VMD Tcl script that builds the backbone (N, CA, C; Angstrom):
set m [mol new atoms 462]
animate dup $m
set s [atomselect $m all]
$s set {name element resname resid chain x y z} {
  {N N MET 1 A -19.933 8.840 4.587}
  {CA C MET 1 A -18.415 9.629 5.431}
  {C C MET 1 A -17.444 9.680 4.218}
  {N N SER 2 A -16.747 10.439 4.496}
  {CA C SER 2 A -15.438 10.674 3.754}
  {C C SER 2 A -14.609 9.952 4.347}
  {N N ILE 3 A -13.573 9.669 2.937}
  {CA C ILE 3 A -12.641 8.262 3.504}
  {C C ILE 3 A -11.638 9.318 4.663}
  {N N ALA 4 A -11.429 10.803 4.346}
  {CA C ALA 4 A -10.280 11.298 5.425}
  {C C ALA 4 A -11.675 11.303 6.738}
  {N N GLU 5 A -12.636 11.350 6.697}
  {CA C GLU 5 A -13.485 11.338 8.039}
  {C C GLU 5 A -13.444 9.926 8.799}
  {N N ARG 6 A -13.104 8.588 7.855}
  {CA C ARG 6 A -13.423 7.281 8.335}
  {C C ARG 6 A -11.624 7.100 8.446}
  {N N LEU 7 A -10.445 7.580 8.034}
  {CA C LEU 7 A -9.405 7.410 8.611}
  {C C LEU 7 A -9.068 8.436 10.117}
  {N N THR 8 A -10.094 9.355 10.358}
  {CA C THR 8 A -9.875 10.022 11.425}
  {C C THR 8 A -10.222 9.478 12.358}
  {N N GLU 9 A -11.674 8.404 12.306}
  {CA C GLU 9 A -12.168 7.499 13.058}
  {C C GLU 9 A -11.642 6.682 13.387}
  {N N LEU 10 A -10.530 6.037 12.190}
  {CA C LEU 10 A -9.698 4.861 13.049}
  {C C LEU 10 A -8.636 5.107 13.689}
  {N N GLY 11 A -8.531 6.387 13.687}
  {CA C GLY 11 A -7.259 7.111 14.519}
  {C C GLY 11 A -5.698 6.938 13.565}
  {N N LEU 12 A -6.240 7.170 12.292}
  {CA C LEU 12 A -4.870 6.693 11.436}
  {C C LEU 12 A -4.795 8.266 10.647}
  {N N GLN 13 A -3.516 8.382 10.002}
  {CA C GLN 13 A -3.200 9.698 9.510}
  {C C GLN 13 A -2.373 9.405 8.335}
  {N N LEU 14 A -2.595 10.311 7.233}
  {CA C LEU 14 A -1.902 10.045 6.115}
  {C C LEU 14 A -0.806 11.073 6.214}
  {N N PRO 15 A 0.588 10.374 6.162}
  {CA C PRO 15 A 1.691 10.812 6.313}
  {C C PRO 15 A 2.468 11.987 5.123}
  {N N PRO 16 A 3.716 12.559 4.999}
  {CA C PRO 16 A 3.381 13.607 4.251}
  {C C PRO 16 A 3.956 12.396 2.718}
  {N N VAL 17 A 3.701 13.219 1.359}
  {CA C VAL 17 A 3.544 12.660 0.417}
  {C C VAL 17 A 5.239 12.180 0.232}
  {N N PRO 18 A 5.644 11.005 -0.255}
  {CA C PRO 18 A 7.009 10.728 -0.260}
  {C C PRO 18 A 7.337 11.012 -1.893}
  {N N LYS 19 A 8.753 11.232 -1.411}
  {CA C LYS 19 A 9.270 11.721 -3.173}
  {C C LYS 19 A 9.069 10.446 -3.888}
  {N N PRO 20 A 9.619 10.032 -4.728}
  {CA C PRO 20 A 9.975 9.325 -5.829}
  {C C PRO 20 A 11.672 9.288 -5.463}
  {N N ILE 21 A 12.228 7.518 -5.138}
  {CA C ILE 21 A 13.536 7.846 -5.221}
  {C C ILE 21 A 14.200 7.343 -6.758}
  {N N GLY 22 A 13.673 7.171 -7.979}
  {CA C GLY 22 A 14.007 7.238 -9.501}
  {C C GLY 22 A 13.085 7.889 -9.897}
  {N N ASN 23 A 13.184 7.563 -11.659}
  {CA C ASN 23 A 12.743 8.300 -12.895}
  {C C ASN 23 A 11.280 8.089 -12.967}
  {N N TYR 24 A 10.663 8.101 -12.197}
  {CA C TYR 24 A 8.392 7.987 -12.439}
  {C C TYR 24 A 7.958 8.695 -12.042}
  {N N VAL 25 A 6.985 8.741 -11.793}
  {CA C VAL 25 A 5.792 9.264 -11.289}
  {C C VAL 25 A 5.196 8.406 -9.994}
  {N N ALA 26 A 4.328 9.144 -9.212}
  {CA C ALA 26 A 3.615 8.018 -8.226}
  {C C ALA 26 A 2.292 7.221 -9.223}
  {N N GLY 27 A 1.609 8.002 -9.753}
  {CA C GLY 27 A 0.613 7.537 -10.514}
  {C C GLY 27 A 0.319 8.014 -11.716}
  {N N VAL 28 A -0.534 7.316 -13.045}
  {CA C VAL 28 A -0.980 7.672 -13.881}
  {C C VAL 28 A -2.522 7.084 -14.191}
  {N N GLN 29 A -3.053 7.783 -14.784}
  {CA C GLN 29 A -4.543 7.846 -14.893}
  {C C GLN 29 A -4.528 7.665 -16.533}
  {N N VAL 30 A -5.574 6.825 -16.640}
  {CA C VAL 30 A -5.965 6.270 -17.997}
  {C C VAL 30 A -7.353 5.836 -18.146}
  {N N GLY 31 A -8.212 7.130 -18.911}
  {CA C GLY 31 A -9.497 6.977 -18.814}
  {C C GLY 31 A -9.959 6.927 -17.287}
  {N N ASN 32 A -10.963 5.572 -16.518}
  {CA C ASN 32 A -11.066 5.475 -15.092}
  {C C ASN 32 A -10.032 4.751 -14.376}
  {N N LEU 33 A -9.030 4.270 -14.839}
  {CA C LEU 33 A -8.192 3.805 -14.186}
  {C C LEU 33 A -6.884 4.205 -13.888}
  {N N LEU 34 A -6.660 4.376 -12.403}
  {CA C LEU 34 A -5.568 4.488 -11.853}
  {C C LEU 34 A -4.316 3.353 -11.744}
  {N N PHE 35 A -3.048 3.723 -12.504}
  {CA C PHE 35 A -1.979 2.910 -11.785}
  {C C PHE 35 A -1.132 3.660 -10.908}
  {N N MET 36 A -1.061 3.468 -9.987}
  {CA C MET 36 A -0.105 3.437 -8.749}
  {C C MET 36 A 1.198 2.544 -8.731}
  {N N SER 37 A 2.260 4.010 -9.185}
  {CA C SER 37 A 4.205 3.234 -8.645}
  {C C SER 37 A 3.821 2.176 -7.439}
  {N N GLY 38 A 4.663 1.858 -7.435}
  {CA C GLY 38 A 4.821 0.771 -6.146}
  {C C GLY 38 A 5.518 1.469 -5.115}
  {N N ILE 39 A 5.105 1.521 -3.976}
  {CA C ILE 39 A 5.783 2.443 -2.939}
  {C C ILE 39 A 6.102 1.235 -1.298}
  {N N GLY 40 A 6.826 1.709 -0.691}
  {CA C GLY 40 A 7.619 0.805 -0.020}
  {C C GLY 40 A 6.943 1.642 1.537}
  {N N PRO 41 A 7.244 1.090 2.617}
  {CA C PRO 41 A 6.623 1.622 3.757}
  {C C PRO 41 A 7.972 2.540 4.815}
  {N N ARG 42 A 7.736 3.690 4.175}
  {CA C ARG 42 A 8.234 4.821 4.516}
  {C C ARG 42 A 7.380 5.524 5.923}
  {N N LEU 43 A 8.112 5.800 6.564}
  {CA C LEU 43 A 7.902 6.191 8.142}
  {C C LEU 43 A 7.395 7.707 8.035}
  {N N PRO 44 A 6.420 8.923 8.798}
  {CA C PRO 44 A 6.589 9.783 8.491}
  {C C PRO 44 A 7.572 10.549 9.257}
  {N N GLU 45 A 7.879 10.258 10.233}
  {CA C GLU 45 A 9.415 10.958 10.753}
  {C C GLU 45 A 10.104 10.603 9.943}
  {N N GLY 46 A 10.512 10.027 8.924}
  {CA C GLY 46 A 11.813 9.829 8.569}
  {C C GLY 46 A 11.945 8.266 8.187}
  {N N GLY 47 A 12.629 7.642 7.134}
  {CA C GLY 47 A 13.484 5.988 7.073}
  {C C GLY 47 A 12.104 5.825 6.621}
  {N N VAL 48 A 12.919 4.640 6.637}
  {CA C VAL 48 A 11.717 3.458 6.298}
  {C C VAL 48 A 12.018 1.797 7.130}
  {N N ILE 49 A 10.794 1.183 6.838}
  {CA C ILE 49 A 10.955 -0.439 7.520}
  {C C ILE 49 A 11.479 -1.047 6.675}
  {N N THR 50 A 12.755 -1.191 7.272}
  {CA C THR 50 A 13.499 -2.611 6.383}
  {C C THR 50 A 13.661 -4.162 7.177}
  {N N GLY 51 A 13.695 -4.949 6.709}
  {CA C GLY 51 A 13.939 -6.205 7.427}
  {C C GLY 51 A 13.567 -6.835 6.183}
  {N N LYS 52 A 13.578 -8.806 6.722}
  {CA C LYS 52 A 13.235 -9.805 5.833}
  {C C LYS 52 A 12.545 -10.554 6.288}
  {N N LEU 53 A 11.304 -10.726 6.204}
  {CA C LEU 53 A 10.161 -12.070 6.532}
  {C C LEU 53 A 11.163 -13.211 6.765}
  {N N GLY 54 A 10.366 -13.902 7.803}
  {CA C GLY 54 A 11.389 -15.070 7.835}
  {C C GLY 54 A 12.510 -15.420 8.361}
  {N N ALA 55 A 13.181 -14.154 8.723}
  {CA C ALA 55 A 14.429 -14.134 9.008}
  {C C ALA 55 A 14.357 -13.426 10.424}
  {N N ASP 56 A 14.379 -11.793 10.099}
  {CA C ASP 56 A 14.530 -10.877 11.096}
  {C C ASP 56 A 13.090 -9.879 11.718}
  {N N MET 57 A 12.167 -10.691 11.084}
  {CA C MET 57 A 10.793 -10.050 11.117}
  {C C MET 57 A 9.698 -11.173 10.780}
  {N N THR 58 A 8.390 -10.735 12.067}
  {CA C THR 58 A 7.802 -11.647 12.448}
  {C C THR 58 A 6.420 -11.388 11.229}
  {N N VAL 59 A 5.123 -12.500 11.076}
  {CA C VAL 59 A 4.557 -11.790 10.182}
  {C C VAL 59 A 3.420 -10.533 10.687}
  {N N GLU 60 A 3.484 -10.785 12.131}
  {CA C GLU 60 A 2.548 -9.332 12.275}
  {C C GLU 60 A 3.228 -7.902 12.257}
  {N N GLN 61 A 4.683 -7.753 12.107}
  {CA C GLN 61 A 5.591 -6.562 11.377}
  {C C GLN 61 A 5.334 -6.726 10.197}
  {N N GLY 62 A 5.334 -7.608 9.665}
  {CA C GLY 62 A 4.770 -7.405 8.780}
  {C C GLY 62 A 3.831 -6.677 8.001}
  {N N TYR 63 A 3.153 -7.278 8.796}
  {CA C TYR 63 A 1.515 -6.955 8.484}
  {C C TYR 63 A 1.241 -5.217 8.627}
  {N N ASP 64 A 2.165 -4.977 9.661}
  {CA C ASP 64 A 1.820 -3.451 10.327}
  {C C ASP 64 A 2.730 -2.683 8.871}
  {N N ALA 65 A 3.873 -3.291 8.841}
  {CA C ALA 65 A 4.732 -2.691 7.802}
  {C C ALA 65 A 4.186 -2.436 6.036}
  {N N ALA 66 A 2.957 -3.656 6.167}
  {CA C ALA 66 A 2.414 -3.369 4.949}
  {C C ALA 66 A 0.820 -2.411 5.257}
  {N N LEU 67 A 0.464 -2.333 6.279}
  {CA C LEU 67 A -0.522 -1.025 6.842}
  {C C LEU 67 A 0.296 0.206 6.225}
  {N N VAL 68 A 1.569 0.611 6.439}
  {CA C VAL 68 A 2.301 1.810 6.902}
  {C C VAL 68 A 1.859 2.401 4.819}
  {N N VAL 69 A 2.433 0.864 4.292}
  {CA C VAL 69 A 2.785 1.158 2.851}
  {C C VAL 69 A 0.945 1.247 2.044}
  {N N GLY 70 A 0.023 0.726 3.019}
  {CA C GLY 70 A -1.018 1.980 2.393}
  {C C GLY 70 A -1.294 3.138 2.893}
  {N N LEU 71 A -0.991 3.448 3.922}
  {CA C LEU 71 A -0.618 4.714 4.291}
  {C C LEU 71 A -0.715 5.822 3.492}
  {N N ASN 72 A 0.783 5.388 2.921}
  {CA C ASN 72 A 1.417 6.085 1.895}
  {C C ASN 72 A 0.875 5.947 0.405}
  {N N MET 73 A 0.398 5.026 -0.077}
  {CA C MET 73 A -0.406 4.719 -0.787}
  {C C MET 73 A -1.655 5.614 -0.929}
  {N N LEU 74 A -2.074 5.862 0.015}
  {CA C LEU 74 A -3.348 6.397 0.098}
  {C C LEU 74 A -2.965 8.352 -0.341}
  {N N ALA 75 A -1.615 8.539 0.408}
  {CA C ALA 75 A -1.121 9.732 0.404}
  {C C ALA 75 A -0.633 9.981 -1.182}
  {N N ASN 76 A -0.575 9.116 -1.738}
  {CA C ASN 76 A 0.267 9.199 -2.706}
  {C C ASN 76 A -1.288 9.404 -3.911}
  {N N ILE 77 A -1.998 8.736 -3.510}
  {CA C ILE 77 A -3.488 8.830 -4.180}
  {C C ILE 77 A -3.772 10.201 -4.383}
  {N N GLU 78 A -4.034 10.450 -3.360}
  {CA C GLU 78 A -4.876 11.955 -2.882}
  {C C GLU 78 A -3.821 13.176 -3.388}
  {N N SER 79 A -1.978 12.963 -3.723}
  {CA C SER 79 A -1.907 13.786 -4.357}
  {C C SER 79 A -1.884 13.797 -6.168}
  {N N VAL 80 A -2.161 12.329 -6.808}
  {CA C VAL 80 A -2.482 12.271 -8.316}
  {C C VAL 80 A -3.710 12.500 -8.611}
  {N N ILE 81 A -5.240 12.378 -7.718}
  {CA C ILE 81 A -5.813 12.733 -7.878}
  {C C ILE 81 A -7.396 13.963 -7.510}
  {N N GLY 82 A -6.190 14.595 -6.485}
  {CA C GLY 82 A -6.657 15.372 -5.520}
  {C C GLY 82 A -7.664 14.923 -4.703}
  {N N SER 83 A -8.278 13.839 -4.339}
  {CA C SER 83 A -9.408 13.571 -3.478}
  {C C SER 83 A -9.399 12.143 -3.713}
  {N N LEU 84 A -9.343 11.581 -1.988}
  {CA C LEU 84 A -9.676 9.766 -2.333}
  {C C LEU 84 A -10.883 9.632 -2.005}
  {N N ASP 85 A -11.858 10.672 -2.298}
  {CA C ASP 85 A -13.290 10.248 -2.610}
  {C C ASP 85 A -13.344 10.099 -3.854}
  {N N ARG 86 A -12.628 10.211 -4.515}
  {CA C ARG 86 A -12.691 9.635 -6.122}
  {C C ARG 86 A -12.417 8.557 -6.311}
  {N N ILE 87 A -11.818 7.485 -5.457}
  {CA C ILE 87 A -11.859 5.860 -5.887}
  {C C ILE 87 A -13.302 5.261 -5.889}
  {N N GLU 88 A -13.006 4.884 -6.601}
  {CA C GLU 88 A -14.416 4.098 -6.707}
  {C C GLU 88 A -14.073 2.134 -6.134}
  {N N ARG 89 A -13.167 1.985 -6.633}
  {CA C ARG 89 A -13.153 0.743 -5.910}
  {C C ARG 89 A -11.346 0.315 -6.792}
  {N N VAL 90 A -10.892 -0.516 -5.865}
  {CA C VAL 90 A -9.758 -1.561 -6.004}
  {C C VAL 90 A -9.511 -2.109 -6.902}
  {N N VAL 91 A -9.408 -2.490 -8.073}
  {CA C VAL 91 A -9.240 -3.105 -9.173}
  {C C VAL 91 A -8.155 -4.317 -9.126}
  {N N LYS 92 A -6.872 -3.464 -8.744}
  {CA C LYS 92 A -5.801 -4.444 -8.239}
  {C C LYS 92 A -4.617 -4.728 -7.587}
  {N N VAL 93 A -3.932 -5.655 -6.519}
  {CA C VAL 93 A -2.946 -5.478 -5.986}
  {C C VAL 93 A -2.265 -6.033 -5.997}
  {N N LEU 94 A -0.545 -5.823 -6.447}
  {CA C LEU 94 A 0.024 -6.301 -6.455}
  {C C LEU 94 A 0.890 -6.106 -5.270}
  {N N GLY 95 A 1.574 -6.976 -3.951}
  {CA C GLY 95 A 1.684 -6.920 -2.613}
  {C C GLY 95 A 3.681 -7.654 -2.725}
  {N N MET 96 A 4.563 -6.989 -2.900}
  {CA C MET 96 A 5.767 -7.693 -2.733}
  {C C MET 96 A 6.428 -8.019 -1.055}
  {N N VAL 97 A 6.848 -8.823 -0.814}
  {CA C VAL 97 A 7.326 -8.957 0.670}
  {C C VAL 97 A 8.500 -9.666 0.918}
  {N N ASN 98 A 9.801 -8.671 1.376}
  {CA C ASN 98 A 11.310 -9.207 0.699}
  {C C ASN 98 A 11.185 -10.199 2.050}
  {N N CYS 99 A 11.699 -12.195 1.961}
  {CA C CYS 99 A 11.513 -12.580 2.698}
  {C C CYS 99 A 12.226 -13.844 1.705}
  {N N THR 100 A 12.736 -14.468 3.376}
  {CA C THR 100 A 13.285 -15.471 2.992}
  {C C THR 100 A 12.955 -16.856 1.736}
  {N N PRO 101 A 13.453 -17.307 1.031}
  {CA C PRO 101 A 12.723 -18.810 0.324}
  {C C PRO 101 A 12.077 -19.844 1.044}
  {N N ASP 102 A 12.205 -19.996 2.084}
  {CA C ASP 102 A 11.100 -20.916 3.013}
  {C C ASP 102 A 9.937 -20.252 3.329}
  {N N PHE 103 A 9.572 -18.947 3.093}
  {CA C PHE 103 A 8.750 -18.012 4.098}
  {C C PHE 103 A 6.769 -18.291 3.113}
  {N N ASN 104 A 6.208 -18.503 3.505}
  {CA C ASN 104 A 4.907 -19.140 3.099}
  {C C ASN 104 A 3.760 -17.976 3.192}
  {N N ASP 105 A 3.834 -16.893 4.278}
  {CA C ASP 105 A 2.709 -16.437 4.511}
  {C C ASP 105 A 2.811 -14.883 3.777}
  {N N MET 106 A 3.249 -14.822 2.727}
  {CA C MET 106 A 3.199 -13.354 1.840}
  {C C MET 106 A 1.620 -13.318 2.206}
  {N N PRO 107 A 0.446 -13.950 1.957}
  {CA C PRO 107 A -1.093 -13.003 2.159}
  {C C PRO 107 A -1.195 -12.614 3.412}
  {N N LYS 108 A -0.329 -13.370 4.123}
  {CA C LYS 108 A -0.670 -12.680 5.661}
  {C C LYS 108 A -0.032 -11.308 5.659}
  {N N VAL 109 A 0.461 -11.450 5.412}
  {CA C VAL 109 A 1.833 -10.033 5.647}
  {C C VAL 109 A 0.510 -9.182 4.452}
  {N N ILE 110 A 0.441 -9.011 3.732}
  {CA C ILE 110 A -0.293 -8.232 2.578}
  {C C ILE 110 A -1.128 -7.781 2.848}
  {N N ASN 111 A -2.046 -8.878 3.715}
  {CA C ASN 111 A -3.325 -8.218 4.278}
  {C C ASN 111 A -3.421 -7.248 4.958}
  {N N GLY 112 A -2.260 -6.521 5.795}
  {CA C GLY 112 A -2.074 -5.567 6.522}
  {C C GLY 112 A -2.798 -4.436 5.271}
  {N N PHE 113 A -1.812 -4.548 3.907}
  {CA C PHE 113 A -2.653 -3.382 3.135}
  {C C PHE 113 A -4.015 -3.151 2.815}
  {N N SER 114 A -4.199 -4.472 2.463}
  {CA C SER 114 A -5.913 -4.860 1.609}
  {C C SER 114 A -6.942 -4.891 2.899}
  {N N ASP 115 A -6.288 -4.924 4.264}
  {CA C ASP 115 A -7.472 -4.768 5.316}
  {C C ASP 115 A -8.003 -3.001 5.326}
  {N N LEU 116 A -6.713 -2.322 5.180}
  {CA C LEU 116 A -6.986 -0.654 5.311}
  {C C LEU 116 A -7.742 -0.532 4.206}
  {N N PHE 117 A -7.697 -0.935 2.919}
  {CA C PHE 117 A -8.452 -0.725 2.053}
  {C C PHE 117 A -10.372 -1.377 2.315}
  {N N VAL 118 A -9.814 -2.249 2.773}
  {CA C VAL 118 A -11.462 -2.454 2.999}
  {C C VAL 118 A -12.117 -1.713 4.549}
  {N N GLU 119 A -10.951 -1.481 5.006}
  {CA C GLU 119 A -11.801 -0.443 6.630}
  {C C GLU 119 A -12.380 0.954 6.190}
  {N N LEU 120 A -11.512 1.176 4.729}
  {CA C LEU 120 A -12.028 2.421 4.389}
  {C C LEU 120 A -13.239 2.549 3.102}
  {N N LEU 121 A -13.075 1.647 2.267}
  {CA C LEU 121 A -13.946 1.382 1.510}
  {C C LEU 121 A -15.203 0.992 1.446}
  {N N GLY 122 A -15.189 -0.687 1.928}
  {CA C GLY 122 A -16.033 -1.408 2.003}
  {C C GLY 122 A -15.276 -2.605 1.360}
  {N N PRO 123 A -16.216 -3.799 1.811}
  {CA C PRO 123 A -15.738 -5.179 1.093}
  {C C PRO 123 A -15.876 -5.383 -0.066}
  {N N GLU 124 A -17.128 -4.600 -0.849}
  {CA C GLU 124 A -17.307 -4.222 -2.527}
  {C C GLU 124 A -16.320 -3.315 -3.181}
  {N N ARG 125 A -16.049 -2.457 -2.328}
  {CA C ARG 125 A -15.107 -1.282 -3.406}
  {C C ARG 125 A -13.618 -1.576 -3.137}
  {N N GLY 126 A -13.479 -1.815 -1.838}
  {CA C GLY 126 A -11.711 -2.271 -0.830}
  {C C GLY 126 A -11.048 -3.103 -1.137}
  {N N ARG 127 A -11.953 -4.511 -2.242}
  {CA C ARG 127 A -11.075 -5.899 -2.288}
  {C C ARG 127 A -11.476 -5.936 -3.701}
  {N N GLY 128 A -9.888 -6.271 -4.063}
  {CA C GLY 128 A -10.212 -6.583 -5.691}
  {C C GLY 128 A -9.276 -7.492 -5.901}
  {N N ALA 129 A -8.848 -8.003 -7.318}
  {CA C ALA 129 A -7.943 -9.001 -7.591}
  {C C ALA 129 A -6.311 -8.553 -6.962}
  {N N ARG 130 A -5.779 -9.715 -6.172}
  {CA C ARG 130 A -4.485 -9.270 -5.658}
  {C C ARG 130 A -3.154 -10.694 -5.824}
  {N N SER 131 A -2.415 -10.181 -6.049}
  {CA C SER 131 A -1.365 -11.078 -6.078}
  {C C SER 131 A -0.500 -10.366 -4.738}
  {N N ALA 132 A -0.269 -11.902 -3.776}
  {CA C ALA 132 A 1.256 -11.329 -3.150}
  {C C ALA 132 A 2.465 -12.097 -3.648}
  {N N VAL 133 A 3.709 -11.608 -3.533}
  {CA C VAL 133 A 4.634 -12.674 -3.612}
  {C C VAL 133 A 6.003 -12.800 -3.253}
  {N N GLY 134 A 6.786 -13.346 -3.011}
  {CA C GLY 134 A 8.292 -13.254 -2.412}
  {C C GLY 134 A 8.759 -12.461 -2.894}
  {N N MET 135 A 9.779 -11.841 -2.932}
  {CA C MET 135 A 11.225 -11.300 -2.993}
  {C C MET 135 A 11.914 -11.734 -2.376}
  {N N VAL 136 A 13.541 -12.038 -3.236}
  {CA C VAL 136 A 14.710 -11.851 -2.281}
  {C C VAL 136 A 15.477 -11.118 -2.026}
  {N N SER 137 A 14.824 -9.665 -2.658}
  {CA C SER 137 A 15.257 -7.909 -1.869}
  {C C SER 137 A 14.612 -7.479 -2.572}
  {N N LEU 138 A 14.480 -6.043 -1.907}
  {CA C LEU 138 A 13.608 -5.262 -2.646}
  {C C LEU 138 A 14.298 -3.612 -2.214}
  {N N PRO 139 A 14.155 -2.380 -3.094}
  {CA C PRO 139 A 14.930 -1.267 -2.803}
  {C C PRO 139 A 15.547 -0.947 -1.478}
  {N N ASN 140 A 16.817 -0.710 -1.199}
  {CA C ASN 140 A 16.894 -0.887 0.040}
  {C C ASN 140 A 16.214 -1.193 1.153}
  {N N GLN 141 A 16.284 -2.647 1.087}
  {CA C GLN 141 A 15.896 -3.837 1.569}
  {C C GLN 141 A 14.751 -3.727 2.639}
  {N N ILE 142 A 13.489 -2.608 1.694}
  {CA C ILE 142 A 12.477 -2.338 2.459}
  {C C ILE 142 A 12.060 -3.780 2.528}
  {N N ALA 143 A 10.688 -3.692 3.908}
  {CA C ALA 143 A 10.434 -5.204 4.140}
  {C C ALA 143 A 9.404 -5.205 3.284}
  {N N VAL 144 A 8.280 -4.251 2.542}
  {CA C VAL 144 A 6.926 -4.828 1.831}
  {C C VAL 144 A 6.781 -3.611 0.698}
  {N N GLU 145 A 6.604 -3.683 -0.510}
  {CA C GLU 145 A 6.173 -2.646 -1.321}
  {C C GLU 145 A 5.041 -3.240 -2.309}
  {N N VAL 146 A 4.068 -2.535 -2.167}
  {CA C VAL 146 A 2.871 -2.903 -3.074}
  {C C VAL 146 A 2.366 -1.944 -4.313}
  {N N GLU 147 A 2.104 -2.205 -5.271}
  {CA C GLU 147 A 1.117 -1.237 -6.445}
  {C C GLU 147 A 0.028 -1.743 -6.353}
  {N N MET 148 A -0.600 -0.269 -7.412}
  {CA C MET 148 A -2.022 -0.996 -7.215}
  {C C MET 148 A -2.461 -0.372 -8.395}
  {N N VAL 149 A -4.223 -0.588 -9.149}
  {CA C VAL 149 A -4.748 -0.075 -10.147}
  {C C VAL 149 A -6.070 0.450 -9.081}
  {N N LEU 150 A -6.644 1.008 -9.764}
  {CA C LEU 150 A -7.974 1.487 -9.017}
  {C C LEU 150 A -8.585 2.270 -10.231}
  {N N GLN 151 A -10.183 2.067 -10.014}
  {CA C GLN 151 A -10.814 2.637 -10.609}
  {C C GLN 151 A -11.436 3.931 -9.536}
  {N N ILE 152 A -11.594 5.247 -10.571}
  {CA C ILE 152 A -11.719 6.446 -10.098}
  {C C ILE 152 A -12.883 7.003 -10.532}
  {N N ALA 153 A -13.458 8.001 -10.055}
  {CA C ALA 153 A -14.774 8.427 -10.548}
  {C C ALA 153 A -13.990 9.554 -11.220}
  {N N PRO 154 A -14.778 10.524 -12.339}
  {CA C PRO 154 A -14.412 11.775 -13.189}
  {C C PRO 154 A -14.147 12.855 -12.245}
}
mol reanalyze $m
mol bondsrecalc $m
mol representation Tube
mol addrep $m
C-alpha cells in the first residue's frame, strides 16, 4: 500500500506545501539521506497553531499540533523528493516544544509527529532516533517545530 493510500485510509490529507519563512530550502539530499528543515504547525486554511505548553495548551493540544507538523513535513518531503514512497526509514527526529520551564512532557507532545510516521511506515521504518526538547520560544510563537533526517531510495 502506498503512503498516499495509507493517508487516505487514516482519513488524513496533506496540506498545501508551505513556503519557507526565511532564507532556506525545505530539504537537502546528500547521498541516500534527506535532511529536512524544521517546520511548524501551519494550518491548511491559513495561520498556525500557537501557544505555550504548560501555560495555555494541554499535552493533548500539543500532540495534535505535532500531528499537524507531521502532515506539513510529509508535504515538504514530497515536494523535495517527488514521492513519499521513496522513504525507506526515519533516521532522526528533533522535536522542539514551546513550553514553560516546568513543563516535562515534551516526549508526549512529539509523539503526535512520531506516531504518524509509525502509522504510515510501520514501526521498523517509521521509528528512528529522536530528541524531544523544550524551548522558551519558537518562531511566531508556534507550539511545536520538528526537523528530521530520512533515508530515501534512489
